C-alpha positions as CSV (number, residue, x, y, z in Angstrom):
1,X,-48.4,-8.7,-36.5
2,X,-47.4,-5.3,-35.3
3,X,-50.1,-2.6,-35.5
4,X,-49.0,0.9,-36.6
5,X,-50.9,4.1,-35.8
6,X,-49.9,7.6,-36.7
7,X,-49.9,10.1,-33.8
8,X,-49.0,13.6,-34.9
9,X,-45.4,13.5,-36.2
10,X,-44.7,10.1,-34.7
11,X,-46.0,6.5,-34.9
12,X,-47.2,4.2,-32.2
13,X,-46.2,0.6,-32.8
14,X,-48.2,-2.0,-30.8
15,X,-47.5,-5.7,-30.6
16,X,-49.7,-8.3,-28.8
17,X,-47.7,-10.3,-26.3
18,X,-50.2,-13.0,-25.2
19,X,-52.2,-12.8,-22.0
20,X,-51.5,-12.4,-18.3
21,X,-52.5,-14.9,-15.5
22,X,-56.0,-13.3,-15.5
23,X,-56.5,-13.8,-19.2
24,X,-56.1,-10.1,-20.0
25,X,-54.4,-9.4,-23.3
26,X,-50.9,-7.9,-22.9
27,X,-49.7,-5.3,-25.4
28,X,-46.3,-3.8,-25.8
29,X,-45.9,-0.4,-27.4
30,X,-43.1,1.8,-28.7
31,X,-43.0,5.2,-30.3
32,X,-41.2,5.7,-33.6
33,X,-40.0,9.2,-34.6
34,X,-39.2,9.3,-38.4
35,X,-36.0,11.0,-39.5
36,X,-37.2,14.3,-41.2
37,X,-34.2,14.3,-43.5
38,X,-35.4,11.1,-45.2
39,X,-37.9,11.0,-48.1
40,X,-41.5,9.7,-47.4
41,X,-40.6,6.4,-49.0
42,X,-37.4,6.0,-46.9
43,X,-39.4,7.0,-43.8
44,X,-42.0,4.3,-44.5
45,X,-39.2,1.7,-45.0
46,X,-37.6,2.7,-41.7
47,X,-41.0,2.5,-40.0
48,X,-41.6,-1.0,-41.2
49,X,-38.2,-2.1,-40.2
50,X,-38.6,-0.7,-36.7
51,X,-42.0,-2.4,-36.4
52,X,-40.6,-5.7,-37.5
53,X,-37.6,-5.5,-35.1
54,X,-39.8,-4.4,-32.2
55,X,-42.1,-7.3,-32.8
56,X,-39.2,-9.7,-32.8
57,X,-37.9,-8.3,-29.5
58,X,-41.3,-8.7,-27.9
59,X,-41.6,-12.3,-29.1
60,X,-38.1,-13.1,-27.9
61,X,-38.8,-11.6,-24.4
62,X,-36.0,-9.0,-24.8
63,X,-38.2,-6.0,-25.0
64,X,-37.6,-3.1,-22.6
65,X,-39.9,-0.3,-23.7
66,X,-38.3,3.1,-23.7
67,X,-41.8,4.6,-23.6
68,X,-42.4,2.9,-20.2
69,X,-39.0,2.6,-18.7
70,X,-37.7,5.6,-16.7
71,X,-34.0,6.7,-16.9
72,X,-33.6,5.6,-13.2
73,X,-35.0,2.2,-13.9
74,X,-32.8,1.6,-16.9
75,X,-29.8,3.0,-15.0
76,X,-30.2,0.2,-12.4
77,X,-30.3,-2.4,-15.2
78,X,-27.2,-0.8,-16.9
79,X,-25.4,-0.7,-13.5
80,X,-26.0,-4.3,-12.6
81,X,-25.8,-6.0,-16.0
82,X,-23.0,-3.9,-17.6
83,X,-21.2,-1.4,-15.4
84,X,-20.4,-3.7,-12.5
85,X,-18.9,-6.2,-15.0
86,X,-17.1,-3.9,-17.4
87,X,-16.0,-0.8,-15.5
88,X,-13.3,-0.4,-12.8
89,X,-14.6,0.1,-9.3
90,X,-13.0,3.6,-8.9
91,X,-14.5,4.7,-12.2
92,X,-17.9,3.4,-11.4
93,X,-18.0,4.9,-8.0
94,X,-17.6,8.4,-9.5
95,X,-20.1,7.7,-12.2
96,X,-22.7,6.4,-9.7
97,X,-22.3,9.4,-7.4
98,X,-22.8,11.9,-10.2
99,X,-25.8,10.1,-11.7
100,X,-27.6,9.6,-8.4
101,X,-27.0,13.1,-6.9
102,X,-26.9,15.3,-10.0
103,X,-28.9,13.5,-12.8
104,X,-31.6,11.6,-11.1
105,X,-33.3,14.8,-9.7
106,X,-33.7,16.1,-13.2
107,X,-34.0,13.0,-15.4
108,X,-34.6,10.1,-13.1
109,X,-38.4,9.9,-13.5
110,X,-38.4,10.7,-17.2
111,X,-39.2,8.0,-19.7
112,X,-36.1,7.1,-21.8
113,X,-37.8,7.9,-25.1
114,X,-38.9,11.3,-23.8
115,X,-35.4,12.6,-23.0
116,X,-34.5,15.1,-25.6
117,X,-31.5,17.4,-26.2
118,X,-33.4,20.3,-24.6
119,X,-33.6,18.3,-21.3
120,X,-29.9,17.6,-21.3
121,X,-29.0,21.2,-22.1
122,X,-31.3,22.3,-19.3
123,X,-29.6,20.0,-16.9
124,X,-26.1,21.2,-17.8
125,X,-27.1,24.8,-17.5
126,X,-28.6,24.2,-14.1
127,X,-25.4,22.6,-12.9
128,X,-23.5,25.8,-13.7
129,X,-25.7,28.0,-11.5
130,X,-24.5,29.4,-8.2
131,X,-25.6,27.6,-5.2
132,X,-26.1,24.2,-6.9
133,X,-23.0,22.6,-5.4
134,X,-23.6,20.1,-2.7
135,X,-20.2,20.8,-1.0
136,X,-21.2,24.3,-0.2
137,X,-18.6,26.0,-2.4
138,X,-19.5,29.1,-4.3
139,X,-20.4,29.0,-8.0
140,X,-21.6,26.0,-10.0
141,X,-19.9,22.9,-11.1
142,X,-16.9,23.2,-13.4
143,X,-17.2,22.4,-17.1
144,X,-14.9,19.4,-16.4
145,X,-17.4,17.9,-14.0
146,X,-20.3,18.7,-16.4
147,X,-18.5,17.2,-19.3
148,X,-17.9,14.0,-17.2
149,X,-21.6,13.8,-16.4
150,X,-22.5,14.3,-20.1
151,X,-20.1,11.5,-21.1
152,X,-21.6,9.2,-18.5
153,X,-25.2,9.9,-19.6
154,X,-24.2,9.4,-23.2
155,X,-22.6,6.0,-22.4
156,X,-25.8,4.9,-20.6
157,X,-28.1,5.9,-23.4
158,X,-25.7,4.5,-26.0
159,X,-26.2,1.1,-24.3
160,X,-30.0,1.7,-24.3
161,X,-29.7,2.1,-28.1
162,X,-27.6,-1.1,-28.4
163,X,-30.2,-3.0,-26.3
164,X,-33.0,-1.7,-28.6
165,X,-34.7,0.2,-25.8
166,X,-34.6,3.6,-27.6
167,X,-34.1,4.4,-31.2
168,X,-31.3,7.0,-30.9
169,X,-29.1,8.7,-28.3
170,X,-30.1,12.3,-27.7
171,X,-26.6,13.0,-26.4
172,X,-25.4,12.8,-30.0
173,X,-27.3,16.0,-30.7
174,X,-26.0,18.0,-27.7
175,X,-22.8,20.0,-27.9
176,X,-20.4,18.5,-25.5
177,X,-19.5,20.9,-22.7
178,X,-15.9,21.9,-22.9
179,X,-13.6,22.7,-20.0
180,X,-13.0,26.4,-19.8
181,X,-9.5,26.8,-18.6
182,X,-8.7,29.7,-16.3
183,X,-5.9,31.7,-17.9
184,X,-4.4,32.0,-14.4
185,X,-4.7,28.3,-13.6
186,X,-1.3,26.6,-13.1
187,X,-1.3,22.8,-13.6
188,X,2.4,21.9,-13.3
189,X,5.8,23.3,-12.4
190,X,8.0,25.0,-14.8
191,X,11.6,23.5,-15.0
192,X,12.8,26.3,-12.7
193,X,10.0,25.7,-10.2
194,X,10.7,22.0,-10.2
195,X,14.3,22.7,-9.5
196,X,13.3,25.1,-6.7
197,X,11.0,22.4,-5.2
198,X,13.8,19.8,-5.2
199,X,16.1,22.3,-3.5
200,X,13.3,23.0,-1.0
201,X,13.4,19.4,0.1
202,X,16.9,20.0,1.6
203,X,16.2,23.2,3.4
204,X,15.7,23.8,7.1
205,X,12.5,25.5,8.2
206,X,11.2,27.3,11.3
207,X,8.4,25.5,13.0
208,X,6.8,27.8,15.7
209,X,5.6,26.0,18.9
210,X,3.0,27.9,20.9
211,X,3.3,28.6,24.6
212,X,1.4,26.0,26.6
213,X,0.4,25.1,30.2
214,X,2.0,22.2,32.0
215,X,1.9,20.7,35.6
216,X,4.8,19.6,37.7
217,X,4.9,16.5,39.9
218,X,3.1,18.3,42.7
219,X,0.3,19.4,40.4
220,X,1.5,23.0,40.2
221,X,0.8,24.6,36.9
222,X,3.5,26.4,34.9
223,X,3.9,27.8,31.4
224,X,6.3,26.6,28.8
225,X,7.3,29.6,26.7
226,X,6.8,29.6,23.0
227,X,9.8,28.6,20.9
228,X,10.8,27.8,17.3
229,X,11.9,24.3,16.2
230,X,14.2,23.8,13.2
231,X,12.7,21.1,11.0
232,X,13.7,19.4,7.8
233,X,11.7,17.3,5.3
234,X,11.9,13.6,6.3
235,X,14.1,11.4,4.1
236,X,11.1,9.3,3.2
237,X,9.4,12.3,1.5
238,X,12.6,13.5,-0.1
239,X,12.7,10.1,-1.8
240,X,9.0,10.1,-2.6
241,X,9.0,13.5,-4.4
242,X,12.2,12.7,-6.3
243,X,10.7,9.5,-7.5
244,X,7.5,11.3,-8.5
245,X,9.3,14.0,-10.5
246,X,12.0,11.9,-12.2
247,X,9.7,8.9,-12.7
248,X,6.4,10.5,-13.6
249,X,4.5,8.2,-11.3
250,X,0.9,8.6,-10.4
251,X,0.1,8.9,-6.7
252,X,-1.5,5.5,-6.5
253,X,1.5,3.9,-8.1
254,X,3.9,5.6,-5.7
255,X,2.2,4.4,-2.5
256,X,2.0,0.9,-4.0
257,X,5.8,0.5,-4.5
258,X,7.6,-2.2,-2.6
259,X,11.3,-2.7,-2.1
260,X,11.0,-5.7,-4.4
261,X,10.2,-3.2,-7.2
262,X,13.6,-1.5,-6.8
263,X,16.5,-2.8,-8.8
264,X,19.7,-1.2,-7.4
265,X,21.9,-3.0,-9.8
266,X,20.3,-1.6,-12.9
267,X,18.9,1.6,-11.3
268,X,15.3,0.8,-12.3
269,X,11.9,0.9,-10.7
270,X,9.2,-1.5,-11.8
271,X,5.6,-0.3,-12.0
272,X,3.0,-3.0,-12.0
273,X,0.3,-2.0,-9.6
274,X,-1.6,1.0,-8.2
275,X,-3.7,1.8,-5.1
276,X,-7.2,3.4,-5.3
277,X,-9.9,4.5,-3.0
278,X,-13.6,3.8,-3.6
279,X,-16.7,3.1,-1.6
280,X,-14.8,4.0,1.6
281,X,-12.1,1.5,1.2
282,X,-8.6,1.4,-0.1
283,X,-7.6,-1.5,-2.4
284,X,-4.7,-2.5,-4.7
285,X,-5.3,-2.9,-8.4
286,X,-3.5,-3.1,-11.7
287,X,-2.1,0.0,-13.3
288,X,-4.3,2.3,-15.4
289,X,-3.5,0.6,-18.7
290,X,-1.3,-2.3,-19.9
291,X,1.2,0.3,-21.2
292,X,1.4,1.6,-17.6
293,X,3.2,-1.5,-16.6
294,X,6.8,-0.3,-17.1
295,X,10.3,-0.1,-15.8
296,X,11.8,3.3,-15.2
297,X,15.5,4.0,-15.2
298,X,16.3,6.5,-12.4
299,X,19.2,8.9,-12.2
300,X,22.1,8.1,-9.9
301,X,21.1,10.9,-7.5
302,X,17.7,9.3,-6.9
303,X,19.2,5.8,-6.5
304,X,21.7,7.2,-3.9
305,X,18.7,8.7,-1.9
306,X,17.0,5.3,-2.1
307,X,20.0,3.6,-0.7
308,X,20.2,6.1,2.2
309,X,16.5,5.6,2.8
310,X,16.8,1.8,2.7
311,X,19.3,1.9,5.6
312,X,17.1,4.2,7.6
313,X,14.1,2.0,6.8
314,X,15.7,-1.2,8.0
315,X,16.9,0.5,11.2
316,X,13.4,1.7,11.9
317,X,12.0,-1.8,11.1
318,X,14.4,-3.4,13.6
319,X,13.6,-0.8,16.3
320,X,9.9,-1.5,16.0
321,X,10.3,-5.3,16.1
322,X,7.0,-7.0,16.5
323,X,5.1,-3.8,16.1
324,X,5.9,-3.7,12.4
325,X,2.9,-4.6,10.4
326,X,2.6,-8.1,8.9
327,X,0.7,-9.5,5.9
328,X,-1.8,-12.3,6.1
329,X,1.0,-14.9,5.9
330,X,2.9,-13.5,8.8
331,X,5.6,-11.7,6.7
332,X,6.7,-8.2,7.3
333,X,5.2,-5.7,4.9
334,X,7.7,-4.1,2.6
335,X,6.0,-1.1,1.2
336,X,8.5,1.6,0.2
337,X,6.5,4.5,1.7
338,X,4.9,3.7,4.9
339,X,3.0,4.9,8.0
340,X,4.9,4.8,11.3
341,X,4.5,1.0,11.7
342,X,5.2,-0.2,8.2
343,X,1.7,-0.2,6.9
344,X,1.1,1.2,3.4
345,X,1.1,5.0,3.3
346,X,-2.3,6.6,3.1
347,X,-3.3,7.7,-0.4
348,X,-4.0,11.2,0.8
349,X,-0.6,11.7,2.5
350,X,1.6,12.6,-0.6
351,X,-0.6,15.6,-1.5
352,X,-0.7,16.8,2.1
353,X,3.0,16.6,2.4
354,X,3.5,18.1,-1.0
355,X,1.5,21.2,-0.2
356,X,3.2,21.4,3.3
357,X,6.6,21.6,1.7
358,X,5.4,24.2,-0.8
359,X,3.9,26.3,2.1
360,X,7.1,26.0,4.2
361,X,9.2,27.1,1.2
362,X,7.0,30.0,0.3
363,X,7.2,31.3,3.8
364,X,10.9,31.9,3.2
365,X,10.4,33.7,-0.1
366,X,10.0,37.5,-0.2
367,X,8.8,38.1,-3.7
368,X,5.4,36.7,-4.7
369,X,6.5,35.9,-8.2
370,X,9.2,33.6,-6.8
371,X,6.8,31.5,-4.7
372,X,5.8,28.0,-5.8
373,X,2.1,27.5,-6.9
374,X,0.0,24.9,-5.0
375,X,-0.5,22.6,-8.0
376,X,-2.1,19.2,-7.8
377,X,0.2,16.2,-7.0
378,X,-0.6,14.9,-10.4
379,X,1.1,17.9,-11.8
380,X,4.5,16.4,-10.9
381,X,4.0,14.0,-13.7
382,X,4.7,16.7,-16.3
383,X,7.9,15.8,-18.0
384,X,10.4,17.9,-16.2
385,X,12.7,15.0,-16.7
386,X,12.1,12.2,-19.2
387,X,13.6,9.1,-17.7
388,X,14.2,6.0,-19.8
389,X,11.3,3.6,-19.6
390,X,10.4,0.2,-21.1
391,X,7.1,-1.6,-21.0
392,X,6.7,-4.8,-18.9
393,X,4.9,-7.7,-20.6
394,X,3.0,-9.6,-17.9
């Protein structure tokens, strides 16, 4: 039977758990903190219930003592027995990095039952301090990052409660950090800016080429004078940005598109997959949610661009011949947006090209207020145009 001993404002519950291989008695203990809002009679009832449940866990071999288990130790159990099974790889990679680099230094060696709201608040305040960032940038971490860390810790400790390791989740008693938006922060284009950006895709830009040294056939050095090239946005990226704006696609969905997803008869694009990057590897996965599986009806202007691009694509494929990338079955890859040899476009390329076009366009604009903001690529999903969509049932 469980033994109960009062220790200040808490109670220590002890249960005998047999003997070890040397014949030494093994005891498991836990600390019970009564709810001060309850009456003495209710507290006693809660204490007896906690003692009975703890004794049952010990006898069943399912006892993990929050008084003895550190946050880091429990995290490894949560990671292997829950997170690896239930969470997406990309999600878990971000969680794992934040916990190991930002949380472990402060809470890793603390016993689970000892973690209180004051410790969490102290952690969050420390992450806001200048110089704490590991990337060398000025200032502390954003409220968005801190909120993500808080949600992750809360999820871990919630599981600890469900597994009867601790009695309550201290995160429930901490005010969730809120993202403090900068009043000057621009997250997406206005309608006019989106129109300017689409127009920018068809403009011609100056591309300065610096003077450089060369050698002739005899090894004599000469200088090639600086000059200016006239460049335009490649057709592939005109199509990519039009699809992004009119279709509201995520970056991972865009680079995952294949020609088999395009229906030229019905002017639709089918979205059933996405590309992600985690643990230094790129991989294909399903879309973010089941509702993300959809067909999008595109305007005729975009379908016309797609047809032009299709002709250019096939010509380039024919010119490359055997150099065009193959799949494991020996078939030519048919990604819509590609590298030079037909391989899937890198996940980072759309944003780089997006900002490149914005910078090229802004160099032609005189007034600062007329320049386009360097928004995130995700900002193109804002409903500048609301195309017709329907969910795909797989």
